[in-house]
Backbone as a chain_set.jsonl record, in Angstrom:
{"seq": "MSNPTDLFGNNRRWSEATTRRDPGFFNRLERQQAPRYLWIGCSDSRVPANEIVGLLPGELFVHRNVANVVVHSDLNCLSVLQYAVDVLRVEHVIVCGHYGCGGVEAAWKQTKLGLIDNWLRHVQDVADRHPRAFTRGMSLKQATERLAELNVIEQVASVSRTTILHDAWQRGQSIAVHGWIYGLHDGLLRDLGLSVAREDELRSAYERAVASVSAVPA", "coords": {"N": [[9.118, 9.843, -31.516], [7.939, 6.604, -30.713], [6.374, 4.207, -32.875], [3.295, 2.593, -32.634], [2.632, 0.633, -34.517], [4.983, -0.605, -35.079], [5.163, -2.652, -33.332], [3.776, -4.764, -34.408], [5.527, -5.746, -36.311], [7.582, -6.599, -34.607], [6.164, -8.608, -33.332], [5.671, -10.439, -35.43], [8.279, -11.254, -36.001], [8.94, -12.451, -33.583], [7.058, -14.548, -33.512], [7.831, -16.024, -35.779], [10.464, -16.746, -35.076], [9.975, -18.275, -32.81], [8.514, -20.382, -33.895], [10.415, -21.514, -35.611], [12.246, -22.435, -33.729], [10.704, -24.202, -32.242], [8.59, -26.036, -33.753], [6.041, -27.075, -33.062], [5.016, -25.476, -31.099], [2.915, -23.442, -30.956], [0.668, -24.927, -31.632], [0.459, -26.669, -29.449], [0.113, -24.793, -27.423], [-2.343, -23.688, -28.062], [-4.109, -25.744, -27.551], [-4.261, -26.249, -24.778], [-4.27, -24.851, -21.437], [-2.35, -25.076, -18.757], [-1.171, -24.105, -16.22], [1.001, -24.26, -13.343], [1.35, -22.312, -11.575], [0.232, -19.246, -10.1], [0.863, -15.91, -10.565], [1.021, -12.988, -8.812], [1.704, -9.835, -9.351], [3.51, -6.685, -9.773], [2.499, -3.989, -11.92], [4.598, -2.791, -13.18], [6.65, -2.14, -15.953], [9.184, -3.128, -16.063], [9.298, -5.566, -14.921], [8.873, -8.364, -16.114], [6.892, -11.05, -15.823], [6.898, -13.861, -16.806], [9.441, -14.006, -18.032], [11.402, -13.505, -16.029], [11.287, -15.695, -14.41], [11.821, -17.688, -16.113], [9.841, -19.127, -17.563], [7.58, -20.415, -20.037], [4.93, -19.065, -22.185], [1.733, -20.075, -21.076], [2.584, -21.478, -18.903], [2.496, -19.974, -16.65], [0.136, -18.308, -14.848], [-1.131, -15.036, -14.717], [-1.592, -12.107, -12.783], [-1.534, -8.618, -12.579], [-1.01, -5.537, -10.923], [-0.757, -2.085, -9.858], [1.788, -1.921, -7.574], [1.359, -4.49, -6.653], [-0.993, -5.273, -5.074], [-3.415, -6.872, -3.017], [-6.696, -6.727, -2.557], [-9.659, -7.237, -0.766], [-11.986, -6.301, -1.857], [-11.545, -6.045, -4.522], [-12.682, -7.096, -7.351], [-11.603, -7.847, -9.771], [-8.973, -8.856, -9.253], [-9.7, -10.891, -7.432], [-11.295, -12.497, -9.058], [-9.439, -13.49, -10.889], [-7.843, -14.927, -9.093], [-9.718, -16.795, -8.099], [-10.386, -18.223, -10.442], [-7.893, -19.288, -11.094], [-7.374, -20.932, -8.873], [-9.695, -22.579, -8.513], [-10.45, -23.501, -11.065], [-8.197, -23.758, -12.863], [-6.59, -25.034, -11.085], [-4.105, -24.371, -9.86], [-0.969, -24.871, -8.16], [0.585, -23.233, -6.679], [0.566, -19.941, -5.427], [2.108, -16.993, -6.111], [3.079, -14.078, -4.68], [4.636, -11.306, -5.794], [6.681, -8.643, -5.233], [8.739, -5.727, -5.953], [11.953, -4.206, -5.696], [12.569, -0.693, -5.887], [10.056, 0.148, -6.632], [7.749, 2.274, -8.05], [5.15, 2.806, -7.186], [5.187, 2.039, -4.487], [7.098, 3.842, -3.532], [5.757, 6.271, -3.996], [3.636, 5.93, -2.264], [4.972, 5.872, 0.204], [6.106, 8.448, 0.296], [3.822, 9.858, 0.166], [2.989, 11.09, -2.141], [1.056, 13.104, -4.311], [-0.824, 11.931, -6.843], [-3.219, 11.634, -8.112], [-6.139, 9.83, -9.056], [-5.039, 7.339, -8.457], [-4.021, 7.617, -5.933], [-5.875, 6.724, -4.089], [-5.755, 3.977, -4.378], [-3.1, 3.472, -3.645], [-3.262, 4.045, -1.014], [-3.641, 1.706, 0.345], [-1.08, 0.651, 0.486], [0.157, 2.581, 2.024], [-1.207, 2.047, 4.365], [0.02, -0.311, 5.101], [2.575, 0.586, 5.885], [1.772, 2.141, 8.069], [0.898, 0.153, 9.732], [3.171, -1.054, 10.61], [5.064, 0.551, 12.251], [7.437, 0.341, 13.743], [9.241, -0.837, 12.105], [10.543, 1.033, 10.682], [13.106, 3.332, 10.869], [14.343, 6.452, 12.171], [16.714, 7.268, 10.963], [16.767, 6.185, 8.427], [17.368, 6.105, 4.905], [15.626, 7.305, 1.948], [15.65, 5.263, 0.03], [16.204, 2.993, 1.591], [13.958, 2.951, 3.274], [11.815, 2.661, 1.442], [12.444, 0.232, 0.266], [12.178, -1.48, 2.434], [9.459, -1.104, 2.939], [8.414, -2.141, 0.564], [9.016, -4.844, 0.909], [7.53, -5.471, 3.256], [5.015, -4.926, 2.264], [4.646, -6.996, 0.401], [4.541, -9.168, 2.183], [2.194, -8.533, 3.611], [0.33, -8.747, 1.537], [0.481, -11.434, 0.859], [-0.656, -12.46, 3.173], [-3.207, -11.369, 2.823], [-4.12, -12.733, 0.519], [-4.141, -15.318, 1.575], [-6.184, -15.128, 3.398], [-8.509, -14.969, 1.953], [-11.792, -16.061, 0.956], [-11.554, -17.816, -1.088], [-9.062, -19.194, -0.892], [-9.48, -20.214, 1.652], [-11.686, -21.968, 1.217], [-10.502, -23.748, -0.599], [-8.447, -24.951, 0.912], [-10.051, -26.102, 2.887], [-11.33, -28.11, 1.495], [-9.26, -29.782, 1.063], [-7.471, -29.264, -0.977], [-4.285, -29.044, -2.493], [-2.357, -26.37, -2.147], [-0.231, -23.56, -2.049], [0.814, -20.375, -0.757], [3.116, -17.839, -1.527], [5.661, -15.413, -0.705], [7.628, -13.24, -2.498], [10.362, -11.159, -3.649], [11.681, -8.964, -6.136], [14.739, -7.934, -7.594], [15.527, -5.093, -9.323], [18.075, -4.218, -9.827], [19.762, -6.382, -10.097], [18.37, -8.442, -11.245], [17.474, -10.625, -9.796], [15.502, -12.876, -7.817], [14.209, -12.837, -4.499], [13.396, -14.77, -1.728], [11.067, -14.038, 0.704], [10.611, -15.466, 2.938], [8.078, -16.287, 3.663], [5.692, -18.596, 3.413], [2.636, -20.148, 2.942], [0.769, -22.924, 3.449], [-1.358, -24.023, 4.645], [-4.34, -23.114, 6.41], [-4.024, -22.782, 9.159], [-1.39, -22.153, 9.422], [-0.871, -19.52, 8.917], [-0.769, -17.294, 10.828], [1.545, -17.665, 12.523], [3.577, -17.937, 10.594], [3.393, -15.504, 9.26], [4.035, -13.682, 11.337], [6.693, -14.424, 11.859], [7.904, -13.76, 9.408], [7.496, -10.972, 9.237], [8.956, -10.165, 11.495], [11.503, -10.997, 10.732], [12.079, -9.452, 8.416], [11.874, -6.887, 9.521], [13.965, -6.908, 11.317], [16.313, -6.755, 9.932], [19.197, -4.809, 9.516], [18.996, -1.392, 8.576]], "CA": [[8.095, 9.038, -30.841], [7.819, 5.274, -31.295], [5.133, 3.953, -33.596], [2.72, 1.328, -32.168], [2.59, -0.378, -35.573], [6.246, -1.345, -35.041], [4.984, -3.841, -32.509], [3.349, -5.87, -35.26], [6.757, -6.327, -36.864], [8.211, -7.348, -33.517], [5.363, -9.805, -33.102], [5.926, -11.396, -36.513], [9.618, -11.826, -35.83], [8.891, -13.36, -32.432], [6.307, -15.735, -33.918], [8.658, -16.807, -36.709], [11.596, -17.314, -34.342], [9.447, -19.32, -31.927], [8.146, -21.528, -34.733], [11.658, -22.16, -36.052], [12.848, -23.098, -32.579], [9.807, -25.259, -31.775], [7.482, -25.994, -34.722], [4.743, -27.441, -32.502], [4.745, -24.677, -29.909], [1.622, -22.772, -30.95], [-0.374, -25.947, -31.611], [0.314, -27.115, -28.06], [-0.387, -23.676, -26.628], [-3.744, -23.499, -28.393], [-4.93, -26.851, -27.057], [-4.485, -26.294, -23.339], [-3.592, -23.964, -20.505], [-2.234, -25.874, -17.532], [-0.09, -23.569, -15.382], [1.073, -24.69, -11.941], [1.604, -21.126, -10.75], [-0.39, -17.94, -10.298], [1.775, -14.82, -10.209], [0.396, -11.697, -8.546], [2.861, -8.946, -9.35], [3.335, -5.27, -10.058], [2.325, -3.645, -13.335], [5.828, -2.167, -13.673], [7.082, -2.72, -17.228], [10.518, -3.711, -15.911], [9.192, -6.845, -14.2], [8.108, -9.292, -16.954], [6.763, -12.237, -14.974], [7.38, -15.105, -17.424], [10.86, -13.976, -18.347], [12.329, -13.533, -14.894], [11.313, -17.042, -13.83], [12.196, -18.624, -17.164], [8.723, -19.967, -17.967], [6.982, -20.11, -21.328], [3.493, -18.823, -22.16], [0.987, -21.277, -20.731], [3.123, -22.087, -17.687], [2.345, -19.04, -15.538], [-1.079, -17.485, -14.9], [-0.604, -13.766, -14.209], [-2.376, -10.911, -12.477], [-0.631, -7.531, -12.205], [-1.579, -4.218, -10.668], [0.241, -1.186, -9.288], [2.285, -2.267, -6.239], [0.978, -5.875, -6.307], [-1.884, -5.211, -3.916], [-4.569, -7.773, -3.019], [-7.738, -6.113, -1.732], [-10.802, -8.143, -0.788], [-13.076, -5.707, -2.638], [-11.102, -5.952, -5.909], [-13.246, -8.264, -8.026], [-10.69, -8.248, -10.843], [-7.96, -9.725, -8.664], [-10.339, -12.068, -6.852], [-11.746, -13.358, -10.154], [-8.237, -14.192, -11.366], [-7.469, -15.89, -8.057], [-10.704, -17.879, -8.055], [-10.237, -19.05, -11.648], [-6.627, -20.018, -10.992], [-7.445, -21.946, -7.823], [-10.815, -23.509, -8.657], [-10.569, -24.059, -12.415], [-6.89, -24.2, -13.345], [-6.011, -25.852, -10.014], [-2.686, -24.073, -9.665], [-0.433, -25.425, -6.92], [1.295, -22.185, -5.957], [0.279, -18.533, -5.691], [3.3, -16.214, -5.79], [2.957, -12.622, -4.639], [5.996, -10.822, -6.022], [6.934, -7.218, -5.352], [10.082, -5.464, -6.463], [12.638, -3.017, -5.217], [12.468, 0.4, -6.851], [8.664, 0.246, -7.08], [7.268, 3.654, -8.026], [3.95, 2.879, -6.382], [5.583, 1.985, -3.087], [7.747, 5.112, -3.199], [4.72, 7.31, -3.933], [2.883, 5.704, -1.031], [5.809, 6.278, 1.33], [6.265, 9.903, 0.275], [2.474, 10.421, 0.091], [2.944, 11.931, -3.339], [-0.278, 13.218, -4.88], [-0.793, 11.589, -8.262], [-4.57, 11.622, -8.671], [-7.013, 8.716, -8.683], [-4.266, 6.215, -7.926], [-3.744, 7.841, -4.508], [-6.813, 5.887, -3.333], [-5.219, 2.609, -4.443], [-1.855, 3.414, -2.882], [-3.585, 4.147, 0.404], [-3.46, 0.361, 0.903], [0.345, 0.496, 0.799], [0.386, 3.446, 3.191], [-1.728, 1.322, 5.527], [1.057, -1.278, 5.495], [3.568, 1.349, 6.652], [1.162, 2.537, 9.335], [0.731, -1.047, 10.551], [4.483, -1.522, 11.086], [5.892, 1.747, 12.473], [8.742, 0.011, 14.319], [10.13, -1.335, 11.048], [11.166, 2.181, 10.035], [13.859, 4.138, 11.83], [14.504, 7.857, 11.792], [17.898, 7.476, 10.145], [16.682, 5.505, 7.139], [17.284, 6.869, 3.663], [14.424, 7.021, 1.176], [15.814, 3.953, -0.597], [16.067, 1.966, 2.621], [12.572, 2.907, 3.744], [10.916, 2.135, 0.418], [12.734, -1.188, 0.096], [11.539, -2.195, 3.546], [8.016, -1.072, 2.723], [8.111, -3.086, -0.515], [9.048, -6.191, 1.505], [6.379, -5.62, 4.146], [3.823, -4.947, 1.427], [4.498, -8.362, -0.102], [4.106, -10.01, 3.3], [0.791, -8.233, 3.872], [-0.507, -9.237, 0.452], [0.411, -12.893, 1.036], [-1.673, -12.666, 4.203], [-4.514, -11.064, 2.238], [-4.493, -13.873, -0.331], [-4.402, -16.477, 2.43], [-7.425, -14.917, 4.146], [-9.677, -14.938, 1.077], [-12.665, -17.241, 0.989], [-11.094, -18.727, -2.146], [-8.054, -20.083, -0.307], [-10.138, -20.914, 2.766], [-12.469, -23.083, 0.681], [-9.584, -24.722, -1.203], [-7.81, -25.712, 1.991], [-11.076, -26.883, 3.57], [-11.632, -29.315, 0.72], [-8.05, -30.597, 0.97], [-6.68, -28.958, -2.17], [-2.889, -28.729, -2.214], [-1.993, -25.073, -2.718], [0.55, -22.738, -1.121], [0.989, -18.968, -1.118], [4.505, -17.475, -1.25], [6.027, -14.015, -0.856], [8.947, -13.018, -3.084], [10.635, -9.8, -4.133], [12.587, -8.97, -7.294], [15.683, -6.819, -7.63], [15.792, -4.52, -10.641], [19.496, -3.948, -9.976], [20.522, -7.587, -10.44], [17.512, -9.417, -11.913], [17.32, -11.822, -8.975], [14.394, -12.989, -6.887], [14.525, -13.148, -3.112], [12.305, -15.342, -0.95], [10.911, -13.278, 1.935], [10.453, -16.379, 4.061], [6.67, -16.491, 4.021], [4.932, -19.539, 2.6], [1.479, -20.623, 3.7], [0.16, -24.055, 2.758], [-2.561, -24.382, 5.392], [-4.92, -21.944, 7.063], [-3.517, -22.622, 10.524], [0.018, -21.736, 9.375], [-0.724, -18.116, 8.536], [-0.391, -16.341, 11.874], [2.938, -17.822, 12.952], [4.453, -17.674, 9.454], [3.333, -14.057, 9.044], [4.784, -13.013, 12.405], [8.122, -14.684, 11.639], [8.362, -13.009, 8.23], [7.546, -9.559, 9.607], [10.072, -9.994, 12.41], [12.744, -11.179, 9.983], [12.288, -8.275, 7.568], [12.061, -5.699, 10.372], [15.204, -7.021, 12.082], [17.478, -6.524, 9.072], [19.652, -3.413, 9.689], [18.751, -0.536, 7.405]], "C": [[7.994, 7.672, -31.52], [6.442, 5.077, -31.901], [4.543, 2.622, -33.126], [2.683, 0.244, -33.234], [3.9, -1.157, -35.649], [6.102, -2.639, -34.251], [4.492, -5.029, -33.314], [4.554, -6.548, -35.899], [7.494, -7.143, -35.823], [7.487, -8.667, -33.281], [5.616, -10.859, -34.173], [7.282, -12.059, -36.348], [9.657, -12.803, -34.661], [8.188, -14.663, -32.797], [7.147, -16.64, -34.825], [9.82, -17.475, -35.987], [11.136, -18.444, -33.438], [9.106, -20.571, -32.722], [9.379, -22.257, -35.246], [12.277, -22.985, -34.924], [12.025, -24.314, -32.14], [8.565, -25.261, -32.653], [6.108, -26.309, -34.125], [4.275, -26.554, -31.368], [3.327, -24.107, -29.897], [0.463, -23.767, -30.996], [-0.613, -26.451, -30.191], [-0.323, -26.025, -27.205], [-1.886, -23.478, -26.834], [-4.634, -24.544, -27.73], [-5.191, -26.787, -25.561], [-3.729, -25.183, -22.604], [-3.55, -24.722, -19.176], [-1.093, -25.354, -16.656], [-0.153, -24.134, -13.968], [1.135, -23.491, -11.004], [0.671, -19.978, -11.131], [0.581, -16.898, -9.763], [0.956, -13.552, -10.0], [1.529, -10.697, -8.363], [2.492, -7.51, -9.662], [3.213, -5.04, -11.563], [3.589, -3.083, -13.977], [6.364, -2.905, -14.904], [8.45, -3.389, -17.147], [10.493, -5.074, -15.231], [8.326, -7.811, -15.015], [8.052, -10.678, -16.313], [7.351, -13.497, -15.606], [8.89, -15.123, -17.584], [11.738, -14.16, -17.129], [12.326, -14.87, -14.171], [11.557, -18.106, -14.89], [11.099, -19.583, -17.577], [8.133, -19.484, -19.285], [5.519, -19.703, -21.161], [2.741, -20.138, -21.915], [1.44, -21.918, -19.438], [2.95, -21.211, -16.45], [1.089, -18.208, -15.764], [-0.759, -16.189, -14.163], [-1.703, -12.752, -13.925], [-1.398, -9.842, -12.021], [-1.433, -6.265, -11.933], [-0.5, -3.36, -10.015], [0.527, -1.59, -7.842], [1.784, -3.614, -5.732], [0.134, -5.97, -5.034], [-3.05, -6.192, -4.094], [-5.592, -7.223, -2.025], [-8.998, -6.96, -1.867], [-12.015, -7.58, -1.513], [-12.731, -5.592, -4.123], [-11.555, -7.205, -6.661], [-12.391, -8.732, -9.19], [-9.67, -9.247, -10.302], [-8.584, -11.01, -8.126], [-10.84, -13.033, -7.927], [-10.583, -14.153, -10.738], [-7.844, -15.285, -10.373], [-8.424, -17.077, -8.03], [-10.573, -18.798, -9.262], [-8.978, -19.905, -11.566], [-6.727, -21.173, -10.011], [-8.496, -23.011, -8.138], [-10.864, -24.197, -10.011], [-9.229, -24.602, -12.913], [-6.175, -25.101, -12.343], [-4.512, -25.628, -9.877], [-2.251, -24.603, -8.299], [0.247, -24.364, -6.058], [0.796, -20.819, -6.398], [1.491, -17.74, -5.21], [2.94, -14.735, -5.817], [4.369, -12.062, -4.741], [6.015, -9.307, -6.165], [8.3, -6.975, -5.947], [10.646, -4.203, -5.819], [12.58, -1.946, -6.307], [11.069, 0.588, -7.393], [8.168, 1.685, -6.945], [6.019, 3.822, -7.185], [4.254, 2.889, -4.903], [6.239, 3.305, -2.666], [6.724, 6.237, -3.082], [3.892, 7.178, -2.657], [3.679, 6.184, 0.182], [5.919, 7.8, 1.436], [4.923, 10.63, 0.297], [2.376, 11.453, -1.034], [1.525, 11.946, -3.915], [-0.225, 13.009, -6.39], [-2.17, 11.584, -8.912], [-5.366, 10.437, -8.165], [-6.252, 7.585, -8.002], [-3.918, 6.385, -6.446], [-4.649, 6.97, -3.636], [-6.33, 4.436, -3.287], [-3.978, 2.479, -3.564], [-2.067, 3.623, -1.391], [-3.422, 2.791, 1.088], [-1.997, 0.122, 1.288], [0.725, 1.4, 1.977], [-0.111, 2.775, 4.473], [-0.724, 0.286, 6.032], [2.121, -0.584, 6.337], [3.027, 1.729, 8.019], [1.047, 1.349, 10.292], [2.049, -1.49, 11.184], [5.42, -0.348, 11.365], [7.296, 1.419, 12.99], [9.732, -0.526, 13.288], [10.908, -0.213, 10.379], [11.835, 3.058, 11.088], [14.089, 5.54, 11.278], [15.671, 8.071, 10.828], [17.863, 6.825, 8.779], [16.687, 6.499, 5.977], [15.972, 6.523, 2.967], [14.501, 5.626, 0.567], [15.612, 2.837, 0.425], [14.621, 1.823, 3.081], [11.642, 2.289, 2.706], [11.196, 0.662, 0.135], [12.097, -2.004, 1.22], [10.027, -2.208, 3.376], [7.61, -2.031, 1.605], [8.082, -4.516, 0.017], [7.829, -6.433, 2.39], [5.074, -5.665, 3.358], [3.578, -6.335, 0.852], [3.96, -9.269, 0.998], [2.624, -9.792, 3.602], [-0.124, -8.79, 2.779], [-0.586, -10.765, 0.446], [-0.658, -13.222, 2.077], [-3.07, -12.412, 3.646], [-5.003, -12.2, 1.347], [-4.925, -15.052, 0.537], [-5.715, -16.358, 3.195], [-8.671, -14.88, 3.256], [-10.523, -16.189, 1.26], [-12.215, -18.277, -0.041], [-10.069, -19.712, -1.596], [-8.647, -20.867, 0.854], [-10.879, -22.142, 2.256], [-11.57, -24.163, 0.082], [-8.921, -25.583, -0.132], [-8.817, -26.583, 2.723], [-11.401, -28.174, 2.818], [-10.384, -30.172, 0.458], [-7.208, -30.351, -0.263], [-5.27, -28.545, -1.771], [-2.506, -27.43, -2.925], [-1.292, -24.247, -1.65], [0.702, -21.335, -1.674], [2.37, -18.53, -0.655], [4.728, -15.977, -1.462], [7.458, -13.847, -1.331], [9.111, -11.545, -3.435], [11.755, -9.851, -5.167], [13.469, -7.738, -7.267], [15.92, -6.328, -9.047], [17.284, -4.388, -10.889], [20.296, -5.179, -10.389], [19.687, -8.673, -11.117], [17.236, -10.668, -11.105], [16.109, -11.725, -8.052], [14.905, -13.319, -5.496], [13.265, -13.662, -2.427], [12.224, -14.602, 0.379], [10.567, -14.159, 3.136], [9.024, -16.576, 4.512], [6.01, -17.392, 2.986], [3.834, -20.115, 3.474], [0.793, -21.717, 2.891], [-1.092, -24.568, 3.462], [-3.047, -23.163, 6.151], [-4.309, -21.701, 8.44], [-2.04, -22.239, 10.577], [0.184, -20.225, 9.297], [-0.17, -17.254, 9.652], [1.078, -16.463, 12.247], [3.911, -17.512, 11.818], [4.525, -16.178, 9.157], [4.181, -13.328, 10.088], [6.282, -13.217, 12.246], [8.661, -13.853, 10.48], [8.478, -11.525, 8.545], [8.739, -9.293, 10.514], [11.408, -10.076, 11.687], [13.07, -9.958, 9.131], [12.61, -7.053, 8.434], [13.385, -5.707, 11.117], [16.445, -6.733, 11.257], [17.918, -5.065, 9.219], [19.434, -2.605, 8.418], [20.061, 0.057, 6.896]], "O": [[7.966, 7.585, -32.747], [5.469, 5.706, -31.485], [5.226, 1.602, -33.208], [2.699, -0.942, -32.905], [3.936, -2.249, -36.217], [6.834, -3.602, -34.478], [4.756, -6.176, -32.954], [4.599, -7.773, -36.015], [7.974, -8.24, -36.106], [8.112, -9.705, -33.061], [5.759, -12.041, -33.86], [7.422, -13.269, -36.53], [10.313, -13.842, -34.726], [8.651, -15.747, -32.444], [7.169, -17.859, -34.658], [10.131, -18.636, -36.251], [11.823, -19.458, -33.309], [9.374, -21.688, -32.279], [9.389, -23.487, -35.311], [12.768, -24.092, -35.146], [12.581, -25.328, -31.719], [7.591, -24.573, -32.348], [5.099, -25.841, -34.652], [3.255, -26.834, -30.739], [2.61, -24.277, -28.911], [-0.61, -23.488, -30.461], [-1.758, -26.639, -29.779], [-1.187, -26.298, -26.372], [-2.611, -23.143, -25.897], [-5.782, -24.261, -27.387], [-6.248, -27.229, -25.109], [-2.717, -24.662, -23.072], [-4.584, -24.972, -18.556], [-0.145, -26.09, -16.381], [-1.23, -24.447, -13.462], [0.99, -23.633, -9.79], [0.362, -19.763, -12.303], [1.059, -17.004, -8.634], [0.273, -13.096, -10.917], [2.225, -10.711, -7.349], [1.318, -7.165, -9.797], [3.753, -5.799, -12.369], [3.64, -2.917, -15.196], [6.512, -4.127, -14.897], [8.836, -4.13, -18.051], [11.543, -5.67, -14.99], [7.174, -8.057, -14.657], [9.055, -11.39, -16.271], [8.214, -14.138, -15.006], [9.542, -16.13, -17.306], [12.723, -14.897, -17.185], [13.245, -15.164, -13.406], [11.506, -19.3, -14.594], [11.38, -20.734, -17.91], [8.181, -18.296, -19.605], [4.923, -19.961, -20.115], [3.082, -21.175, -22.482], [0.765, -22.807, -18.919], [3.225, -21.648, -15.333], [0.988, -17.486, -16.756], [-0.17, -16.234, -13.083], [-2.621, -12.566, -14.723], [-0.534, -10.102, -11.183], [-2.406, -5.966, -12.625], [0.562, -3.869, -9.657], [-0.369, -1.6, -6.997], [1.78, -3.862, -4.526], [0.493, -6.643, -4.068], [-3.6, -6.322, -5.188], [-5.378, -7.252, -0.813], [-9.361, -7.356, -2.975], [-12.977, -8.307, -1.759], [-13.54, -5.093, -4.904], [-10.894, -8.242, -6.612], [-12.449, -9.904, -9.561], [-9.524, -10.348, -10.832], [-8.049, -12.097, -8.343], [-10.814, -14.249, -7.731], [-10.72, -15.338, -11.043], [-7.552, -16.417, -10.759], [-7.993, -18.227, -7.948], [-10.64, -20.02, -9.122], [-8.986, -21.085, -11.917], [-6.226, -22.266, -10.278], [-8.219, -24.207, -8.041], [-11.276, -25.354, -10.103], [-9.134, -25.755, -13.332], [-5.264, -25.844, -12.708], [-3.74, -26.583, -9.789], [-3.072, -24.763, -7.396], [0.459, -24.564, -4.863], [0.623, -20.565, -7.59], [1.857, -17.809, -4.037], [2.544, -14.204, -6.855], [5.204, -12.316, -3.873], [5.436, -8.755, -7.1], [8.956, -7.913, -6.399], [9.92, -3.278, -5.456], [12.545, -2.258, -7.498], [10.894, 1.125, -8.487], [8.17, 2.245, -5.849], [5.837, 4.855, -6.541], [3.656, 3.652, -4.144], [5.969, 3.822, -1.582], [6.81, 7.064, -2.175], [3.498, 8.174, -2.049], [3.13, 6.824, 1.078], [5.835, 8.365, 2.526], [4.873, 11.853, 0.428], [1.773, 12.517, -0.893], [0.875, 10.903, -3.992], [0.351, 13.817, -7.119], [-2.274, 11.534, -10.138], [-5.283, 10.077, -6.991], [-6.763, 6.951, -7.079], [-3.561, 5.415, -5.777], [-4.237, 6.527, -2.564], [-6.482, 3.756, -2.273], [-3.823, 1.501, -2.833], [-1.154, 3.404, -0.594], [-3.101, 2.73, 2.275], [-1.712, -0.53, 2.292], [1.527, 1.012, 2.827], [0.495, 2.922, 5.535], [-0.627, 0.035, 7.233], [2.525, -1.099, 7.38], [3.742, 1.648, 9.017], [1.092, 1.517, 11.51], [2.049, -2.216, 12.178], [6.487, -0.27, 10.755], [8.243, 2.15, 12.702], [10.923, -0.652, 13.571], [11.827, -0.469, 9.6], [11.21, 3.469, 12.066], [14.032, 5.769, 10.07], [15.619, 8.956, 9.974], [18.843, 6.905, 8.038], [16.097, 7.576, 6.053], [15.29, 5.571, 3.345], [13.517, 4.886, 0.588], [14.927, 1.852, 0.149], [14.122, 0.712, 3.257], [10.777, 1.484, 3.049], [10.276, -0.084, -0.201], [11.547, -3.08, 0.985], [9.383, -3.222, 3.644], [6.562, -2.669, 1.696], [7.225, -5.31, -0.373], [7.176, -7.471, 2.288], [4.136, -6.363, 3.744], [2.44, -6.803, 0.816], [3.033, -10.046, 0.771], [1.884, -10.751, 3.823], [-1.227, -9.252, 3.067], [-1.613, -11.327, 0.066], [-1.459, -14.138, 1.893], [-4.009, -13.146, 3.954], [-6.171, -12.584, 1.413], [-5.939, -15.698, 0.272], [-6.297, -17.366, 3.596], [-9.783, -14.769, 3.77], [-10.027, -17.238, 1.669], [-12.467, -19.472, 0.12], [-10.187, -20.919, -1.806], [-8.351, -22.05, 1.023], [-10.719, -23.235, 2.799], [-11.841, -25.354, 0.234], [-8.85, -26.805, -0.265], [-8.481, -27.69, 3.141], [-11.708, -29.199, 3.427], [-10.443, -31.159, -0.275], [-6.318, -31.144, -0.571], [-5.085, -27.784, -0.82], [-2.351, -27.398, -4.145], [-1.706, -24.233, -0.49], [0.719, -21.123, -2.887], [2.763, -18.812, 0.478], [4.067, -15.353, -2.292], [8.396, -14.262, -0.65], [8.141, -10.791, -3.508], [12.661, -10.681, -5.079], [13.011, -6.638, -6.957], [16.453, -7.06, -9.88], [17.725, -4.438, -12.038], [21.378, -5.054, -10.961], [20.222, -9.705, -11.52], [16.807, -11.677, -11.663], [15.745, -10.649, -7.578], [15.917, -14.003, -5.341], [12.198, -13.058, -2.537], [13.212, -14.543, 1.109], [10.268, -13.655, 4.218], [8.788, -16.994, 5.646], [5.8, -16.999, 1.839], [4.078, -20.52, 4.611], [0.299, -21.473, 1.791], [-1.797, -25.435, 2.945], [-2.26, -22.281, 6.496], [-4.1, -20.556, 8.841], [-1.497, -22.023, 11.661], [1.263, -19.704, 9.579], [0.814, -16.544, 9.444], [1.788, -15.458, 12.284], [4.952, -16.895, 12.045], [5.592, -15.652, 8.841], [4.963, -12.445, 9.739], [7.061, -12.291, 12.472], [9.759, -13.302, 10.568], [9.457, -10.886, 8.158], [9.455, -8.308, 10.329], [12.333, -9.321, 11.986], [14.206, -9.485, 9.126], [13.513, -6.28, 8.113], [13.885, -4.653, 11.51], [17.517, -6.491, 11.813], [17.093, -4.164, 9.063], [19.667, -3.095, 7.313], [20.063, 0.804, 5.918]]}, "num_chains": 1, "name": "protein.A"}
């Protein structure tokens, strides 16, 4: 069994290596936080937000939960979003899912895991909303990958419908919401073709993205 105290050694080595590489790094980091991006992603340990987009600490504001879900009753997520938009004035909100997501697979298979089943019900709702996107001949992998894509699209729509984004766009703030997905098998991001920079763009952009994802042969 690994020892949690080993992480302190890892931390010291990381701190020392960072200081050698950039002696002023921690002084700059301490003085300000000015990220241009908010990342809403999955809690999965294999998807480290900063690393996969090549950004340093301080350059990406992050919220993560199981299956990257945005629910209008989740005050944790909404508080992060409000702070990022209203205080940090981020320019882009990125909702990023990933292929091979255990939460998405559990939702698709309706696996009983306990308390989290209530959370994953939101992902099951996505599948129920798009029955034509799933064909009888799909494998489990194909179905869960499609559900992961549709889930991202739905969460972009959820972000765009919040009062936080509504108010930001009403006051003329420049901010866009994007839907991406990450491949564990190759480490690459894929743009799902949904970006919303104004309230009146949502419906048509959402419909195009859903149609595009659903049209790809399984």
